[in-house]
C-alpha positions, 0 to 999 in steps of 0.5 A: 776489116781486120782479121779476128785474133785471140787476145794475148792473155795479159790483155785480157787480165788487163781489160779484166782489170778495168772492171776488178782494179778500179782503185787501190781500195778495190785492191784492199777489198779482194784481199781482206774477201781472200782473208776472210774466205780463209778462216783469218781472225785477225788482218793487218792492213799496211798501205803506203802513198794511199794504197798506189805505192803499196798494199800489204795484208797479212792474215792468220788464215788456213794459207795455201800450199805450194802447188797452188801459189801459181794457180792463186794468180792464174785466170778463172781458178778458185778453191771456192766453187767448183759446179753450177749449183755451187755458183747458185748458192754462194755463201764465200765472199770471192768466187770468181777467180779473176781477182788476183790474176787482175791485179797481177796484170796492173801491179807487182804481186807477191804472195807469201803462205804457209798451211799448218802441216807445213815445215815453213812458208813459200813465196811467189811473185808474179810473173816467176816460175817457181816459189822460194822458200819463206819465213811466215807463221801459219797464214798468208801474206800478200803485197801488191807494189807500185799500182798501175805501174804498167799502165799510166793512163789509168795511174792518171785517174787516181785522185790524191793520196787522201782521197785514195786513203780515204776509200781504203779506210771505208773498205776495211770499214764496212768488211769490220762492221760485219766481221765483229769476231775477227780483229783488225789493224790499218796503217798508213805510211807507218802510222797505225789508223784503226785497230780494232780488236775481237773480244772473246766470245765466251758467254757474249751474245753476238749482238753485243759484239756487233754493237761494240764495233759498230760503237769503235766504227761510228762512235757513241753518237750513232748508238746514241740515236739507234734503235735495235732492229730484229724481225723474222719472217720466214727465211727472211732474217733481219737485224741491226741498227737504225738511227733515229732521224735526229741522227739523219747526214747530208750525204750517205756515208754511214748506211751499211746495208748487208745480204748474208754478210756481203756489203751491198749497194742494192737499189731495192734495199736502200729504196725500202729502207727510204720509205720507212724513214719516209714519214719521218724524215726530212727531205734533203737528209739521209738515215743512217744504219747498219742492217743484216739481211739474211736468208737462203743464198739459193734466193739471191744472185751475187754474180752480177757485178764484177765487184759484186756489190750488186744483187739479185733476188728472186722475190725482189718484191717480198724481200723489199715489202720485209725490210720497209715493215721491219725498219717501219716497226722499228721507227714507230715504236712508242716510248714506252707501251701502254700501261693498263690501269688498275683500280688504284688509280684516282679518277682522270682528269681531262684538261681543256686549251684552246687548241685541243683536250688532253686526258691526263690518262695515265697509270702513272697518275699516282705518281704524278701526284707524288712527284708534284708533291714534292716539287709543288707541294712540299715545304720550301726553303727560303734563301736570299729572297728566294723559294726552292722546292726540294728536288723530287726523287726517281725510280726506274719506273718513271715515265720516260719523259718525266714531269713537267717543271715550267714552259719557256717562252710558250714554245718549250716544255720542261721535264724533270726525268731520271736521267735528268732534263728534257726539253719539248717542242710542243708545236712539234710533238703535238703535231706528230701527236695529231698526225698519228691519229689522224691516220688510225682515224682516217683507216677507221673513218674519222669521227666527225664533228658537226658545227652548231653554226657553219663558219663561212668564210670569203674564198677564192675561185680556185679553193671554191673549185677545189672544194667542189671537185675534192668533195668526196676526198674531203668527206673522207677526211671528215670535212663538210666544206661546200660554196655558200655563194659565188665568193664563200664556202661554208664549213660544217663539219670537221674532224673531231680530233680537230675541232679545237683549232683555227678551222678556217686556217685549216680548211684554207691550207687543206684546199690549197694542198687538194688543188695541187693533186687531180681529184682521181685517187687524190686520197690513195696516193697522196694521204700522208701529205693531207693528214701531214697538213691537217696536223700542222694546222691543227696542232697546238701554235707556240705562245700558247700557254699550258698548266702542269697538268696540260704539259704532263698530259702532252708528255703521256701522249708522247710517250704512248705515240708511235713515232713520237721522237720526230715531227711530220717534218723529220725534225726532233720533239724532244732531247735529253740532257742528262745531269753528266751534259749539265754538269760538263756545261758549267765545268763541275768536277774539274 
């Protein structure tokens, strides 16, 4: 067996580089982190050939004195921690003291830096014994050229120039997202690709800066579909933006999670977010969010991965539950809070139709009467044989979804609000309303509606077996279904919320759902799936004709229902077309 010998320093650094320097983007990440730790408010990045040929990062940070330049390139040398206690409460981005040494082992590196009190800058090339005078304003410039020039095998694993540039752009996006107080510029092959400016903070709340930076990086569409997240519980604080399910993506490219300002890919946090969206997101899609979790640095270990993208929480379950509930509450917010009715509001009528009854129980009943008076009762103007009603006016206090104008093909409700036109998928909307009401009803024991005459229907042996083995679960859901013969089932009671639906179809669908699960604890483990099935079959079907008051009753119910923006399958229940959108469609103003 060969003798045990100590490894040469260069080989040690090259081995470390295999962990730290995966690709050009890994180098860029380490350099930007160093700039931020130095207090930089302006960072300029230049890369060539996807970062393989050149990565140059210039900042206006505090700089380094001449004597520190050789140490910056030495292994395990850092200014950011000195004791174990510092390591357990890391507040900086970098702290391992090995990044620059590892990079210098596989690339040509030079550092030029100047502190505020130095007469001029100093430049040091990796591998050289001493530094030389240089011209530079306060700050630091690090140049990394010819990545993997001395390890060609590693270089062969790199992707195309476009792919490597995309990874570099992604790194800068992540860093810039968390630091809207810092200006960033990114140039590739001499062409500026991104220019992100930090606004003046005078009189500006921090949230406005984060919103502005999210708009620059993710665009209008993301913020249009996003809801502000703000939650606190003891030492935990969660803020940022969570996009509604209608904005869901086919990949995880727009998921940004930060722990104390550090971008992480943490399975626990991703799972918490996914669970919060589980009740509203289509199965194949992924949510989009920009979230910032703040907590005591002593309660999170950031030293569990060489690239520092994974963390470990001291109270993992507590963090998971906090993030889950904070996001779930944000996504569940109804369009409008329920307002207290006053004595001046006229009696509220109830309108019934074949599938369900809606009570028009709004304080804005008066508003609707005013709207209807303008839209339908005002004198019409005749032109070319057609009757034209004057356009109703709206105030800022009107209902978010406005008031119904008509029904399209028995599927969609057309409504008008202050912004323009609202289109509602009535089945999807009603399905979400029923689903949320059923969840509340099951938690409080559902109100049961006995049938005067039991509904009998032919049943297969599997359906009969399902009814018998899941009798307790059916009762907890508000159903009484029992065999009425060798090939028949009788439905004697149903949940009051679903009394107007097609009871036979509903019973068959529910029994089929139950047949796929063991009888024990099915309500605990598959509660929402069962309620979703009930809501889907209990909701109004397409091609049902609704009156204007019934349509308005549905709109008001949507405004006060949690998660009403999407149905149980993650599809949107309504869309808004503003006057600007409509003008654009018809080329008005051009």
